[in-house]
Backbone bond lengths (Angstrom), bond angles and torsions (degrees), N, CA, C in turn:
res aa  C-N    CA-C-N  psi(-1)  N-CA   C-N-CA  omega(-1)  CA-C   N-CA-C  phi
1 X - - - 1.473 - - 1.517 109.31 -
2 X 1.313 118.02 139.87 1.449 122.49 179.06 1.534 110.40 -66.52
3 X 1.344 115.72 144.32 1.431 120.51 177.70 1.532 110.22 -91.49
4 X 1.298 116.59 -176.07 1.451 120.85 178.71 1.528 112.83 -89.31
5 X 1.355 116.59 5.48 1.455 120.18 -176.55 1.512 113.41 -54.21
6 X 1.309 114.65 -45.34 1.471 119.42 -176.60 1.529 111.48 -56.31
7 X 1.319 117.36 -43.21 1.456 121.99 -177.52 1.529 111.11 -63.56
8 X 1.348 116.78 -29.29 1.438 120.46 -177.47 1.525 113.29 -80.54
9 X 1.335 117.90 -17.96 1.449 120.15 -175.35 1.519 110.79 -88.22
10 X 1.289 115.65 140.58 1.456 121.97 177.31 1.516 107.78 -105.45
11 X 1.312 117.28 128.63 1.449 122.51 -178.39 1.540 109.95 -63.55
12 X 1.337 119.10 124.43 1.449 121.59 -177.58 1.550 111.64 -72.76
13 X 1.320 114.09 168.93 1.467 119.87 -174.21 1.525 112.97 -64.51
14 X 1.332 116.47 -30.32 1.474 118.33 -177.01 1.545 112.74 -73.38
15 X 1.304 117.61 -4.41 1.453 120.98 176.78 1.525 112.60 -104.59
16 X 1.293 116.59 6.62 1.446 120.27 177.46 1.526 110.01 -85.22
17 X 1.318 115.55 128.19 1.463 122.48 -176.07 1.505 109.40 -104.83
18 X 1.319 117.58 137.49 1.453 121.52 178.65 1.537 109.69 -64.24
19 X 1.299 115.70 146.00 1.463 119.93 176.91 1.545 110.85 -59.47
20 X 1.285 117.79 130.95 1.484 119.40 -178.00 1.516 112.38 -73.22
21 X 1.304 114.97 159.73 1.476 120.63 176.38 1.504 108.76 -81.73
22 X 1.313 116.54 107.93 1.444 121.60 -170.47 1.534 113.09 -58.71
23 X 1.322 116.67 -38.14 1.448 119.82 -176.56 1.548 110.38 -64.28
24 X 1.356 116.51 -44.37 1.476 119.78 -177.44 1.516 110.06 -70.80
25 X 1.332 118.43 -37.22 1.439 121.81 177.05 1.522 109.67 -64.37
26 X 1.336 115.70 -41.42 1.444 121.02 -176.65 1.532 111.93 -58.76
27 X 1.340 118.05 -34.31 1.438 120.70 -179.57 1.525 111.59 -61.21
28 X 1.315 116.24 -45.27 1.475 120.45 179.28 1.511 110.69 -70.15
29 X 1.338 114.95 -44.22 1.460 120.44 -178.29 1.541 110.82 -60.39
30 X 1.329 115.94 -41.65 1.460 121.01 179.94 1.545 110.88 -65.30
31 X 1.313 115.20 -38.74 1.485 119.32 178.78 1.521 110.50 -63.79
32 X 1.369 115.78 -44.68 1.453 120.13 -179.65 1.514 111.84 -64.32
33 X 1.347 115.24 -37.73 1.458 119.68 177.58 1.541 110.48 -66.44
34 X 1.336 115.13 -41.31 1.467 121.61 -178.92 1.524 110.62 -60.94
35 X 1.344 116.31 -38.78 1.452 121.64 -177.54 1.528 113.36 -94.16
36 X 1.324 115.47 2.15 1.489 121.09 -179.99 1.529 111.69 54.27
37 X 1.350 115.53 52.34 1.439 120.87 179.54 1.537 110.31 -113.85
38 X 1.330 115.00 151.18 1.444 120.78 175.07 1.507 111.09 -103.72
39 X 1.349 115.89 151.33 1.474 120.14 173.60 1.481 108.33 -128.13
40 X 1.333 116.14 148.79 1.455 120.32 176.22 1.565 108.41 -70.02
41 X 1.310 114.47 -22.99 1.504 119.85 178.48 1.538 108.96 -56.59
42 X 1.321 115.87 -43.55 1.454 121.41 -177.52 1.528 112.09 -85.48
43 X 1.333 117.42 -47.23 1.449 120.56 -173.79 1.505 112.35 -69.41
44 X 1.334 119.51 -32.94 1.472 120.87 -178.42 1.518 112.06 -101.67
45 X 1.317 118.29 13.51 1.462 123.35 175.85 1.541 111.95 53.94
46 X 1.317 116.90 48.53 1.465 121.40 -177.88 1.513 111.39 -64.87
47 X 1.343 119.58 134.48 1.466 120.83 -179.40 1.526 112.34 -71.44
48 X 1.326 119.11 -14.13 1.439 122.46 -177.63 1.529 113.88 -95.87
49 X 1.336 116.45 12.09 1.465 119.88 -175.30 1.519 111.66 -58.21
50 X 1.341 116.24 -38.93 1.446 118.72 -179.28 1.505 112.79 -63.44
51 X 1.336 116.66 -46.04 1.459 121.62 -179.14 1.519 110.25 -63.54
52 X 1.324 116.68 -47.37 1.470 120.88 -176.85 1.517 112.63 -67.69
53 X 1.314 116.55 -48.03 1.477 119.34 -178.68 1.557 109.69 -65.99
54 X 1.312 116.48 -38.29 1.490 119.02 178.86 1.504 109.50 -65.46
55 X 1.337 117.81 -30.31 1.462 121.93 -179.94 1.522 112.85 -85.38
56 X 1.346 116.72 1.58 1.451 120.61 178.06 1.512 115.78 77.23
57 X 1.338 116.32 31.23 1.467 118.79 178.52 1.522 110.73 -135.53
58 X 1.309 115.77 166.85 1.455 121.56 -179.64 1.510 108.99 -163.98
59 X 1.319 116.39 157.73 1.457 122.34 173.86 1.519 107.53 -103.19
60 X 1.322 115.94 112.35 1.468 120.32 -173.56 1.519 111.66 -78.17
61 X 1.329 115.58 134.13 1.439 123.61 -178.57 1.515 108.82 -107.95
62 X 1.316 116.64 108.05 1.478 120.37 -176.55 1.532 110.81 -96.48
63 X 1.322 114.53 160.46 1.475 123.44 176.98 1.508 113.25 62.36
64 X 1.305 118.50 21.14 1.453 122.08 -176.68 1.524 111.75 -114.16
65 X 1.353 115.09 -160.61 1.446 125.34 9.17 1.507 116.44 -86.88
66 X 1.348 120.17 -10.32 1.455 121.96 -176.12 1.494 112.52 -76.48
67 X 1.339 116.79 141.04 1.476 124.90 -178.38 1.518 109.13 -113.44
68 X 1.344 117.01 140.50 1.486 121.09 -179.91 1.520 112.41 -81.21
69 X 1.314 118.91 -1.26 1.441 121.93 174.88 1.519 108.41 -117.36
70 X 1.328 114.18 153.24 1.455 119.63 -178.31 1.511 111.25 -121.37
71 X 1.314 116.08 63.25 1.478 120.70 -179.04 1.545 107.66 -63.27
72 X 1.299 117.71 130.90 1.473 121.22 -172.73 1.519 114.98 -72.17
73 X 1.323 117.73 -4.25 1.471 120.47 178.32 1.535 111.27 -96.82
74 X 1.329 117.05 -13.66 1.466 123.29 -166.28 1.514 111.62 -102.00
75 X 1.355 115.68 144.88 1.459 121.35 -177.50 1.525 112.59 -99.99
76 X 1.362 116.64 3.91 1.471 118.64 178.64 1.530 109.60 -74.96
77 X 1.313 114.92 142.14 1.485 121.30 -176.25 1.518 112.42 -61.41
78 X 1.320 116.86 137.48 1.466 123.16 177.99 1.518 109.51 -87.07
79 X 1.322 116.15 129.19 1.484 121.85 179.42 1.516 107.55 -150.55
80 X 1.308 118.58 102.07 1.454 122.60 -176.96 1.531 113.47 -89.82
81 X 1.324 116.79 0.90 1.465 120.05 -177.89 1.527 110.53 -71.28
82 X 1.325 116.08 149.74 1.432 121.35 177.35 1.548 108.54 -82.54
83 X 1.304 116.40 131.86 1.477 120.32 -179.67 1.515 109.16 -146.60
84 X 1.280 114.69 154.39 1.481 121.38 -178.08 1.518 112.29 -75.22
85 X 1.332 115.28 172.37 1.440 123.07 177.59 1.530 109.65 -100.16
86 X 1.294 115.62 151.11 1.463 122.04 179.72 1.519 108.67 -92.28
87 X 1.304 116.94 113.98 1.489 121.30 -178.71 1.513 112.81 -66.28
88 X 1.336 116.53 -19.67 1.464 118.67 -178.41 1.523 112.03 -88.02
89 X 1.321 118.26 -10.85 1.454 121.53 -175.78 1.544 111.49 -59.41
90 X 1.318 120.99 -46.18 1.483 120.29 178.99 1.517 112.31 -59.69
91 X 1.325 117.50 -37.11 1.469 120.41 -179.69 1.535 110.07 -68.86
92 X 1.323 116.52 -43.90 1.457 120.02 179.02 1.531 111.80 -65.02
93 X 1.312 116.14 -36.77 1.471 121.46 178.99 1.519 108.62 -65.27
94 X 1.318 117.02 -47.57 1.469 120.76 179.62 1.524 111.48 -59.49
95 X 1.321 115.79 -38.84 1.471 119.06 179.40 1.535 110.26 -64.97
96 X 1.354 117.77 -38.72 1.442 121.85 178.44 1.523 110.73 -61.94
97 X 1.316 115.86 -44.92 1.456 121.66 179.80 1.511 110.39 -60.41
98 X 1.327 116.21 -42.41 1.453 122.19 178.72 1.509 111.99 -65.63
99 X 1.332 116.63 -46.91 1.487 121.04 -177.74 1.502 111.82 -68.21
100 X 1.338 117.70 -30.97 1.460 121.47 177.41 1.507 113.16 -85.38
101 X 1.323 116.25 -7.95 1.448 123.50 179.86 1.525 111.28 53.18
102 X 1.316 115.87 48.52 1.436 121.31 -178.56 1.518 112.89 -74.39
103 X 1.324 115.29 132.92 1.462 119.75 174.60 1.513 110.96 -82.75
104 X 1.353 115.70 -26.67 1.456 121.36 179.32 1.521 107.75 -142.58
105 X 1.326 117.30 135.50 1.464 121.07 -178.75 1.512 109.02 -127.36
106 X 1.355 115.14 142.33 1.444 121.78 175.43 1.527 108.26 -111.98
107 X 1.314 114.76 126.22 1.481 121.62 176.29 1.511 108.90 -113.91
108 X 1.312 116.30 119.56 1.461 119.76 175.25 1.526 108.87 -125.28
109 X 1.311 116.13 179.54 1.473 120.22 -179.76 1.489 111.20 -150.00
110 X 1.303 113.76 164.42 1.464 119.90 166.49 1.524 106.58 -76.32
111 X 1.323 117.21 166.21 1.476 120.26 171.68 1.534 107.48 -73.80
112 X 1.301 115.35 132.69 1.460 121.16 177.78 1.526 108.29 -124.20
113 X 1.343 115.56 67.76 1.481 121.13 179.81 1.507 112.39 -66.10
114 X 1.353 117.50 -10.89 1.462 119.97 178.05 1.517 112.97 -77.88
115 X 1.333 116.44 -13.19 1.482 121.58 178.85 1.492 111.90 -97.20
116 X 1.325 115.81 144.63 1.472 121.51 -176.92 1.536 111.27 -58.50
117 X 1.328 117.29 -41.92 1.458 121.14 -179.32 1.524 112.48 -100.62
118 X 1.308 117.49 10.17 1.467 120.87 178.86 1.511 114.03 67.70
119 X 1.326 116.78 8.90 1.453 120.73 -179.21 1.506 114.16 97.48
120 X 1.338 118.04 9.22 1.433 121.22 -178.44 1.521 112.51 -58.50
121 X 1.323 116.96 -39.28 1.457 120.18 -178.97 1.520 111.70 -63.93
122 X 1.321 118.41 -29.51 1.473 120.92 177.81 1.528 110.29 -71.92
123 X 1.307 116.41 -37.12 1.457 119.54 173.50 1.515 111.08 -58.55
124 X 1.338 115.83 -45.34 1.458 121.59 -179.48 1.537 110.82 -58.88
125 X 1.345 115.92 -46.72 1.468 119.34 -179.01 1.533 110.96 -64.08
126 X 1.318 117.45 -36.08 1.471 119.44 177.90 1.522 111.34 -67.06
127 X 1.311 116.97 -42.64 1.473 121.57 178.72 1.519 109.76 -60.64
128 X 1.330 115.10 -47.80 1.479 119.69 -178.42 1.531 111.61 -62.00
129 X 1.342 117.28 -40.05 1.461 120.89 -179.01 1.529 109.86 -66.25
130 X 1.308 118.02 -40.26 1.476 121.96 -179.26 1.532 108.72 -69.18
131 X 1.311 117.74 -43.05 1.479 120.48 179.00 1.532 111.33 -57.63
132 X 1.341 115.80 -35.96 1.446 120.06 -178.91 1.513 113.03 -71.13
133 X 1.342 116.66 -45.13 1.469 120.75 -174.31 1.528 112.74 -90.08
134 X 1.346 118.06 -27.12 1.464 121.42 -178.53 1.527 109.49 -137.03
135 X 1.331 116.84 70.42 1.476 121.42 -174.17 1.511 116.18 -59.55
136 X 1.333 118.22 -25.20 1.433 119.60 -178.48 1.520 114.32 -89.52
137 X 1.330 117.33 -4.59 1.444 121.32 179.75 1.534 110.46 -79.31
138 X 1.336 115.79 129.58 1.454 119.21 176.17 1.515 108.82 -81.91
139 X 1.354 115.21 148.11 1.478 120.36 -170.06 1.529 110.08 -122.81
140 X 1.285 115.35 130.42 1.466 123.47 175.98 1.514 107.90 -117.20
141 X 1.328 117.25 128.24 1.450 121.65 176.03 1.505 109.86 -109.87
142 X 1.311 117.52 121.67 1.461 123.77 177.14 1.517 106.54 -101.86
143 X 1.324 118.46 99.06 1.449 122.34 -167.09 1.535 113.64 -105.56
144 X 1.336 117.29 155.90 1.458 120.67 172.30 1.556 109.31 -78.04
145 X 1.316 118.54 -174.92 1.477 119.27 -177.46 1.510 114.00 -84.66
146 X 1.341 117.91 -2.69 1.480 123.65 -178.58 1.532 112.07 51.23
147 X 1.334 116.36 27.15 1.482 121.61 179.87 1.504 112.18 55.84
148 X 1.299 117.41 29.42 1.475 120.97 178.49 1.526 113.19 77.06
149 X 1.328 117.28 17.99 1.462 120.66 178.00 1.537 108.68 -82.93
150 X 1.334 116.76 98.07 1.458 120.17 -173.39 1.519 112.37 -73.55
151 X 1.303 118.14 -21.11 1.453 120.41 174.29 1.549 110.27 -68.71
152 X 1.330 115.40 -34.58 1.453 119.63 175.52 1.546 110.46 -66.80
153 X 1.303 115.72 -42.73 1.488 119.63 175.24 1.515 110.45 -57.86
154 X 1.327 116.42 -44.77 1.479 121.96 179.65 1.530 111.23 -58.89
155 X 1.316 117.10 -40.86 1.464 120.93 177.71 1.508 111.26 -55.20
156 X 1.336 115.86 -48.20 1.463 120.33 -179.11 1.521 111.15 -64.85
157 X 1.322 117.14 -47.11 1.443 121.03 -174.88 1.531 112.32 -69.65
158 X 1.299 116.80 -32.39 1.468 118.91 177.75 1.524 113.17 -67.20
159 X 1.335 115.93 -14.09 1.479 120.34 175.29 1.504 111.69 -87.88
160 X 1.337 115.79 2.84 1.492 123.38 171.21 1.535 116.00 61.01
161 X 1.327 119.30 55.24 1.462 118.80 169.05 1.539 107.87 -66.33
162 X 1.309 116.27 150.54 1.452 119.21 178.62 1.511 112.80 -71.82
163 X 1.350 115.64 -33.57 1.458 122.62 -179.62 1.541 108.84 -133.24
164 X 1.339 115.53 133.11 1.469 121.28 173.73 1.507 106.57 -111.00
165 X 1.322 115.43 114.14 1.442 122.26 -178.14 1.509 110.23 -111.73
166 X 1.312 117.36 131.84 1.464 122.76 174.65 1.515 107.69 -145.33
167 X 1.339 116.42 118.35 1.444 120.94 -174.72 1.507 113.78 -78.16
168 X 1.332 114.71 132.55 1.453 120.85 174.91 1.531 110.10 -81.55
169 X 1.326 117.73 -24.11 1.457 128.10 171.79 1.518 117.11 75.24
170 X 1.336 117.88 -49.71 1.485 118.91 -176.97 1.531 108.95 -160.62
171 X 1.314 115.72 178.16 1.473 121.52 -179.46 1.546 109.45 -74.42
172 X 1.314 118.41 154.59 1.475 120.91 -173.76 1.509 114.26 -59.63
173 X 1.318 119.17 -33.35 1.463 120.58 -178.97 1.515 113.15 -61.77
174 X 1.328 116.78 -28.48 1.471 121.98 -175.39 1.543 113.21 -95.94
175 X 1.315 116.88 1.90 1.480 119.88 -176.53 1.516 112.66 -57.07
176 X 1.320 116.94 -47.70 1.468 119.60 -175.59 1.513 111.54 -57.71
177 X 1.333 117.25 -35.02 1.450 121.62 -177.99 1.535 112.67 -86.07
178 X 1.355 116.47 -40.07 1.446 121.60 -172.06 1.524 112.28 -91.62
179 X 1.308 117.10 -41.70 1.468 121.98 -174.91 1.535 109.13 -133.58
180 X 1.304 117.09 65.50 1.491 121.41 -170.37 1.526 114.19 -61.01
181 X 1.290 119.94 -26.63 1.462 120.92 178.97 1.514 113.35 -98.43
182 X 1.338 115.50 5.40 1.451 120.09 176.34 1.534 110.44 -98.45
183 X 1.334 114.78 176.22 1.469 121.34 179.93 1.515 108.22 -144.37
184 X 1.297 117.24 118.38 1.468 123.34 -175.09 1.529 110.62 -57.43
185 X 1.311 116.37 -50.71 1.478 119.62 -177.09 1.504 112.00 -67.15
186 X 1.323 117.02 -33.75 1.476 121.03 177.85 1.522 111.37 -64.86
187 X 1.341 114.62 -39.23 1.465 118.83 178.52 1.540 111.52 -68.02
188 X 1.346 116.58 -39.59 1.439 119.28 175.31 1.525 112.19 -62.79
189 X 1.333 115.54 -38.89 1.488 119.37 -179.31 1.518 109.05 -66.90
190 X 1.324 117.89 -38.44 1.481 120.45 177.31 1.534 110.82 -56.80
191 X 1.303 115.58 -45.15 1.462 120.99 -178.20 1.557 109.73 -68.81
192 X 1.293 116.93 -39.49 1.476 122.76 179.20 1.525 108.96 -63.60
193 X 1.315 116.72 -49.06 1.473 120.64 179.91 1.517 112.41 -59.27
194 X 1.316 114.82 -37.30 1.451 118.02 179.79 1.535 111.10 -62.48
195 X 1.317 116.60 -47.26 1.452 119.92 -179.37 1.526 112.00 -65.51
196 X 1.307 116.44 -42.10 1.468 119.79 -176.08 1.525 112.39 -70.66
197 X 1.332 116.95 -38.11 1.457 119.68 -177.07 1.518 115.54 -90.62
198 X 1.338 116.23 -24.16 1.458 119.77 -176.77 1.544 107.55 -137.33
199 X 1.323 116.71 67.87 1.479 120.79 -173.25 1.514 115.66 -61.30
200 X 1.322 118.50 -18.33 1.476 120.53 178.76 1.526 112.19 -78.21
201 X 1.335 116.33 -16.67 1.450 120.97 -179.91 1.538 108.92 -85.39
202 X 1.333 117.19 129.88 1.439 121.33 178.24 1.541 108.76 -78.05
203 X 1.330 115.62 134.94 1.481 120.49 -178.31 1.529 109.85 -101.89
204 X 1.326 114.39 147.50 1.447 119.65 -174.19 1.521 109.25 -147.30
205 X 1.335 117.24 147.78 1.446 121.25 175.68 1.520 108.66 -151.78
206 X 1.344 115.77 166.19 1.444 119.35 -177.64 1.524 111.17 -151.33
207 X 1.316 114.87 159.68 1.474 119.46 178.07 1.521 110.74 -152.44
208 X 1.325 114.79 166.80 1.456 122.14 -175.92 1.517 110.92 -108.06
209 X 1.313 116.56 149.91 1.460 122.43 172.04 1.511 108.91 -114.34
210 X 1.369 115.28 156.48 1.460 119.39 177.84 1.509 112.92 103.66
211 X 1.339 117.66 10.83 1.471 122.17 -179.26 1.523 113.16 -102.47
212 X 1.323 117.16 2.31 1.452 120.22 -179.65 1.510 114.57 114.24
213 X 1.355 116.65 6.03 1.461 120.76 179.76 1.537 110.13 -73.58
214 X 1.323 115.43 157.22 1.452 119.91 176.28 1.537 109.27 -101.04
215 X 1.334 115.62 164.24 1.455 119.87 178.28 1.521 110.73 -59.57
216 X 1.306 116.22 -42.53 1.486 120.18 179.46 1.519 110.71 -60.20
217 X 1.318 117.16 -40.68 1.454 120.05 179.44 1.534 112.66 -65.86
218 X 1.329 116.01 -37.49 1.485 120.50 178.03 1.514 109.88 -64.78
219 X 1.320 118.07 -43.56 1.455 121.37 178.72 1.552 109.96 -62.65
220 X 1.309 116.88 -42.88 1.469 119.24 177.95 1.510 111.89 -63.69
221 X 1.325 116.73 -38.91 1.474 121.37 177.02 1.536 109.78 -60.42
222 X 1.327 117.15 -47.64 1.458 120.01 178.54 1.516 111.26 -60.76
223 X 1.307 117.16 -38.16 1.493 120.07 178.70 1.523 110.60 -67.15
224 X 1.332 116.59 -37.31 1.473 120.25 176.87 1.481 111.85 -62.63
225 X 1.358 116.41 -44.79 1.456 119.45 179.03 1.520 112.28 -63.82
226 X 1.295 116.44 -41.52 1.470 119.41 -178.73 1.517 111.55 -68.96
227 X 1.349 116.97 -38.37 1.464 120.73 179.58 1.522 111.01 -65.97
228 X 1.345 116.15 -20.38 1.459 119.67 176.36 1.557 111.68 -100.76
229 X 1.323 115.03 20.87 1.452 123.36 171.62 1.512 114.64 63.84
230 X 1.312 118.26 33.96 1.470 120.93 171.54 1.528 108.85 -74.04
231 X 1.336 116.35 134.62 1.445 121.31 -176.68 1.509 113.97 -89.51
232 X 1.345 116.74 -39.82 1.467 122.26 -173.27 1.507 110.19 -128.02
233 X 1.314 115.99 139.43 1.479 122.35 179.96 1.522 110.55 -129.92
234 X 1.323 115.55 137.50 1.459 121.42 171.89 1.519 109.55 -115.06
235 X 1.335 116.16 134.30 1.500 120.89 -179.58 1.500 107.50 -131.33
236 X 1.333 116.47 125.56 1.457 120.88 -178.91 1.525 112.70 -139.61
237 X 1.309 115.24 169.94 1.454 122.89 179.26 1.538 111.07 -81.41
238 X 1.334 117.79 128.40 1.452 120.04 172.35 1.516 109.80 -69.89
239 X 1.311 115.13 133.60 1.482 122.10 175.22 1.519 107.48 -125.10
240 X 1.314 115.39 122.82 1.463 118.74 -178.96 1.522 112.58 -69.04
241 X 1.339 117.41 126.88 1.488 119.96 179.44 1.513 112.80 -65.09
242 X 1.365 117.06 -25.84 1.455 117.72 -176.03 1.504 112.10 174.05
243 X 1.347 118.56 -178.12 1.461 123.21 -174.50 1.522 114.65 -64.25
244 X 1.333 118.83 -18.73 1.445 120.79 179.49 1.493 114.37 -94.11
245 X 1.342 115.24 11.12 1.470 121.09 -179.57 1.534 108.90 -119.12
246 X 1.320 115.48 173.13 1.445 120.12 178.71 1.528 110.64 -59.28
247 X 1.313 115.24 143.55 1.457 120.52 178.36 1.517 110.93 -82.51
248 X 1.310 116.84 156.91 1.436 122.72 173.77 1.526 108.86 -76.36
249 X 1.324 117.07 123.53 1.440 121.15 178.45 1.531 112.67 -75.25
250 X 1.344 115.20 -39.23 1.451 121.16 174.85 1.513 110.19 -162.15
251 X 1.334 118.85 159.34 1.425 124.46 172.45 1.505 108.33 -96.98
252 X 1.312 115.60 122.74 1.494 120.68 -176.41 1.515 109.67 -90.05
253 X 1.339 116.12 134.23 1.443 121.07 -173.37 1.532 111.34 -73.38
254 X 1.331 117.93 153.80 1.464 121.06 176.91 1.535 112.65 -56.97
255 X 1.327 116.69 -32.92 1.481 118.68 179.67 1.516 111.92 -65.54
256 X 1.314 117.25 -34.44 1.463 120.22 179.08 1.527 110.28 -70.46
257 X 1.364 116.38 -37.76 1.449 118.62 174.33 1.519 111.64 -61.49
258 X 1.316 118.41 -36.33 1.461 122.28 177.61 1.510 111.09 -63.97
259 X 1.338 116.61 -37.16 1.465 120.75 179.49 1.522 110.01 -61.68
260 X 1.322 117.03 -43.70 1.466 120.25 -179.22 1.541 111.29 -69.18
261 X 1.324 117.17 -32.95 1.450 120.87 175.30 1.538 110.70 -62.79
262 X 1.318 115.63 -47.60 1.460 121.65 -179.82 1.523 110.41 -63.41
263 X 1.327 116.75 -44.28 1.481 120.59 177.37 1.504 110.93 -58.51
264 X 1.337 116.89 -46.53 1.438 120.77 -175.20 1.521 114.25 -67.91
265 X 1.329 115.82 -44.93 1.454 119.64 -176.62 1.519 114.05 -81.47
266 X 1.304 118.26 -42.24 1.467 121.73 -174.91 1.519 112.99 -86.50
267 X 1.352 117.11 -46.20 1.458 119.39 -175.99 1.531 113.94 -88.55
268 X 1.329 117.12 -38.50 1.443 119.97 -175.28 1.522 113.73 -95.83
269 X 1.322 117.88 -22.44 1.439 120.53 174.29 1.516 118.35 88.93
270 X 1.352 117.36 22.94 1.463 118.98 172.56 1.529 108.07 -65.33
271 X 1.322 116.87 148.01 1.468 119.07 175.79 1.527 111.36 -66.20
272 X 1.335 116.23 -33.34 1.479 120.30 179.29 1.512 109.84 -157.11
273 X 1.335 115.64 138.62 1.464 122.26 171.12 1.521 106.41 -127.56
274 X 1.311 115.90 115.42 1.467 121.77 175.58 1.522 107.29 -98.64
275 X 1.313 117.69 109.35 1.438 121.46 -168.76 1.522 110.71 -137.37
276 X 1.312 117.35 111.94 1.471 123.79 177.58 1.512 107.76 -164.83
277 X 1.336 116.95 164.18 1.464 119.19 -178.49 1.537 114.31 -55.58
278 X 1.349 117.75 -37.51 1.466 121.59 -175.89 1.532 113.30 -94.71
279 X 1.307 117.81 3.59 1.474 120.53 178.97 1.527 110.18 -64.69
280 X 1.305 115.01 135.21 1.472 122.68 172.35 1.532 109.93 -128.20
281 X 1.296 117.37 173.62 1.489 121.22 -170.71 1.514 113.53 -51.16
282 X 1.315 118.68 -40.75 1.433 121.98 -176.24 1.526 114.00 -109.73
283 X 1.327 116.23 17.33 1.460 121.77 -179.20 1.525 108.85 -66.30
284 X 1.332 117.08 124.19 1.451 122.87 -178.41 1.523 112.58 56.16
285 X 1.306 116.70 32.76 1.437 122.21 -174.45 1.524 112.10 -59.91
286 X 1.331 117.52 -30.98 1.448 120.22 -177.19 1.533 113.60 -65.07
287 X 1.347 116.74 -12.84 1.462 120.78 178.02 1.532 111.17 -63.90
288 X 1.300 116.26 -15.24 1.475 119.11 179.89 1.531 110.23 -63.05
289 X 1.309 117.75 -24.52 1.468 119.51 178.91 1.522 111.43 -62.89
290 X 1.292 117.99 -33.46 1.467 121.84 176.12 1.519 109.51 -66.57
291 X 1.339 115.12 -42.89 1.483 118.73 179.47 1.541 111.53 -63.34
292 X 1.321 116.08 -37.55 1.441 120.11 179.85 1.520 111.32 -63.97
293 X 1.332 117.22 -31.52 1.452 119.85 178.98 1.526 112.21 -77.66
294 X 1.328 116.04 -37.81 1.471 119.47 -178.85 1.525 113.19 -86.05
295 X 1.331 115.85 -18.99 1.488 120.83 179.23 1.511 109.18 -132.11
296 X 1.352 116.49 64.80 1.488 120.05 -175.27 1.519 111.62 -68.25
297 X 1.359 114.40 155.32 1.458 121.40 -179.31 1.541 109.94 -132.55
C-alpha cells in the first residue's frame, strides 16, 4: 500500500515545466485524433508532452491504450481482457509519420500478455509500413519483455529497427514493489540477446530514480547494463501519477543526474547517457542519428 510520503513532498523548482504553446500542440493532437492513434505522451501523462508536441514529434503507443499489467508506477489504463489487433493501425501510423515528416520515430506498446507473441507481429507490421512510406526515417522500438518469448523478440529484430529499446525501470531490489510482473534478469537477457544476435542494432534502456534506490544500487545497475552491451541509457525522475500509485521517495537533484551521466559515458563507456529530472524513455530520441553517424555499424 502506498504511504503518505508523496503528499508530504513538495515538487522542486527544477521539475516545473513551462506552459506549452496550445496552438502548436493542437496541430499534433488533431492529427493523432484524425488518425485514431494513441501516444504514450498522453496515456502516461508525460511531463514533456508540451515540448515534444510543440516540436512536432510523439512516441506512438500501439495495441492500446489498455495494458494487461498494472505496474503501480504507471498511469496507463489496466485492461487484462483479450482483444484483437487492428490491421489498419500500421497504415495509420505510417501516414502520421509521413505527414509529420519525422526523421526519427519511436514506436512503443502496452504489454499484451494476452497475445501469443506479445504483439511482436504488430511491431513488425508497423516497421514495414513506415519503411515503405518514409524510407529515410530511422525507427526505434521500445518493446515490452514479451514474457521471455525470444522468438517474439527475433520477429521484431529481424525487421531491422535502428534502435531496440527495453526499459529496465528500476534496481533489482525494488522489482517486486515497482514492477511485480517483470523480471530483472529476463530484461537484461533480452538486451544481451539483441546485441549478440543483431549487432548492427543499437540497444537502449532506461530507468527511474526517486523510488527508494541507493547510489550503490544505481551504479550496479549501470554496470549491469553496460556489461550486457547496452549502448544508450535514459535516467529520469519518477513522478507519481496520483494517490493510487507509488509515492515519490525523494526528488533527485540535477547535479546527481549529471554524476550518473558522467559515470556512464566517461567511466563505463556508454555511447550516450541522457540523464536529467525530466528525462523519459524517448526524450530527445532523435539524437541517436548523430550517434549512428559517429559510431556506424
